[in-house]
C-alpha positions as CSV (number, residue, x, y, z in Angstrom):
1,M,33.3,-54.2,36.0
2,P,31.2,-53.3,33.0
3,Q,31.7,-49.8,31.8
4,E,28.7,-47.6,32.0
5,P,27.9,-45.9,28.7
6,A,28.8,-42.3,28.5
7,P,25.8,-40.0,29.1
8,E,24.4,-38.7,25.9
9,R,25.0,-35.1,25.1
10,R,21.9,-33.0,25.3
11,V,21.0,-30.7,22.5
12,V,19.4,-27.4,23.4
13,V,16.7,-26.3,20.9
14,T,15.7,-22.7,21.0
15,G,12.8,-21.0,19.3
16,P,12.5,-17.5,18.0
17,P,12.8,-14.8,20.7
18,R,9.7,-14.2,22.6
19,R,8.1,-10.8,22.6
20,T,8.7,-8.7,25.5
21,S,6.1,-6.4,27.0
22,R,6.4,-2.8,26.3
23,A,7.2,-0.2,28.9
24,P,4.1,1.0,30.8
25,G,4.3,4.5,29.2
26,Y,4.2,3.2,25.7
27,Y,1.2,4.1,23.6
28,R,0.5,2.2,20.4
29,P,-0.1,4.4,17.3
30,R,-3.6,3.0,17.0
31,T,-4.3,4.4,20.5
32,E,-3.0,7.7,19.4
33,I,-5.4,7.8,16.4
34,D,-8.4,6.6,18.5
35,E,-7.8,9.3,21.1
36,Q,-7.3,11.9,18.4
37,T,-4.0,13.2,19.8
38,T,-1.6,15.4,17.8
39,L,0.5,12.4,16.9
40,G,-2.6,10.4,15.8
41,H,-3.7,13.4,13.7
42,T,-0.2,13.5,12.1
43,Y,-0.5,9.8,11.2
44,V,-3.9,10.3,9.5
45,R,-2.7,13.4,7.7
46,S,0.3,11.5,6.3
47,L,-2.0,8.9,4.9
48,M,-4.3,11.6,3.4
49,R,-1.3,13.4,2.0
50,T,0.0,10.2,0.2
51,Q,-3.4,9.4,-1.1
52,L,-3.8,13.0,-2.4
53,R,-0.4,12.9,-4.0
54,A,-1.4,9.7,-5.9
55,A,-4.8,11.2,-7.0
56,L,-3.2,14.4,-8.2
57,G,-0.6,12.4,-10.2
58,V,-3.4,10.5,-11.9
59,C,-5.3,13.7,-12.6
60,A,-2.2,15.3,-14.2
61,V,-1.7,12.3,-16.4
62,L,-5.4,12.3,-17.4
63,V,-5.2,15.9,-18.3
64,L,-2.1,15.3,-20.4
65,L,-4.0,12.5,-22.2
66,V,-7.3,14.2,-22.8
67,A,-6.4,18.0,-23.1
68,P,-4.6,17.8,-26.5
69,L,-7.4,15.7,-28.1
70,P,-9.5,18.7,-29.3
71,L,-6.4,20.2,-31.0
72,L,-5.7,16.9,-32.7
73,F,-9.3,16.6,-33.9
74,A,-9.3,20.1,-35.3
75,S,-6.0,19.8,-37.1
76,T,-7.0,16.7,-39.1
77,P,-9.2,17.0,-42.2
78,E,-11.0,13.7,-41.3
79,G,-11.8,14.8,-37.8
80,R,-15.0,12.8,-37.4
81,R,-13.5,9.4,-38.1
82,L,-10.5,10.1,-36.0
83,T,-12.7,11.3,-33.2
84,W,-14.5,8.0,-33.1
85,L,-11.4,5.9,-33.4
86,V,-9.6,7.8,-30.6
87,L,-12.5,8.2,-28.2
88,G,-14.0,4.8,-29.0
89,F,-11.0,2.6,-28.9
90,A,-7.6,4.2,-28.3
91,L,-8.4,6.0,-25.1
92,Y,-9.8,3.1,-23.1
93,L,-6.6,1.2,-22.6
94,P,-4.6,4.1,-21.1
95,L,-7.6,4.9,-18.8
96,V,-7.9,1.4,-17.6
97,L,-4.1,1.1,-17.0
98,L,-4.2,4.5,-15.2
99,A,-7.1,3.4,-13.0
100,R,-5.4,0.1,-12.2
101,W,-2.2,1.9,-11.2
102,Y,-4.1,4.2,-8.9
103,V,-6.0,1.5,-7.1
104,R,-2.8,-0.5,-6.6
105,R,-1.0,2.6,-5.3
106,A,-3.9,3.5,-2.9
107,E,-4.0,-0.1,-1.6
108,R,-0.3,-0.1,-1.0
109,N,-0.5,3.3,0.8
110,E,-3.2,1.9,3.1
111,R,-1.3,-1.3,3.7
112,D,1.8,0.6,4.7
113,F,-0.3,2.8,7.0
114,V,-1.8,-0.3,8.7
115,R,1.7,-1.7,9.2
116,L,2.7,1.5,10.8
117,V,-0.2,1.7,13.3
118,A,-1.2,-1.9,13.8
119,D,-0.1,-4.2,16.6
120,E,2.9,-6.3,15.6
121,R,0.8,-9.5,16.1
122,L,-1.9,-8.3,13.8
123,V,0.5,-7.5,11.1
124,E,2.2,-10.9,11.4
125,D,-1.2,-12.7,11.3
126,E,-2.1,-10.6,8.2
127,N,1.1,-11.5,6.5
128,E,0.7,-15.2,7.2
129,A,-2.9,-15.0,5.8
130,Q,-1.6,-13.3,2.6
131,D,1.1,-15.9,2.1
132,R,-1.5,-18.7,2.1
């Protein structure tokens, strides 16, 4: 009697775990913000606080850059030439770098805030779009 071939072993392939639905009493942070609850107000205040902290940091650096310039100009005998050199050329690069830092910081704060309050699916879709 011919032997029957042994049945092939089946391989189980699994995917990533599926999302489970939230408990019925769960409110998304976005809902909290839209309904202007105390928690939503706290979320928005935290974003405003981080943006204000970045802005005050930029203002402090700007004051430290610009405030000593009149003293520098008054203390040099060739004040007119130095004024034009400093104000016309040397000050622009630090100002541009400071502005670039502030914009990147503000965008990062907003991106972190969106990750905090957005639906998980929206954040994953946004991350996939940024990766492309």
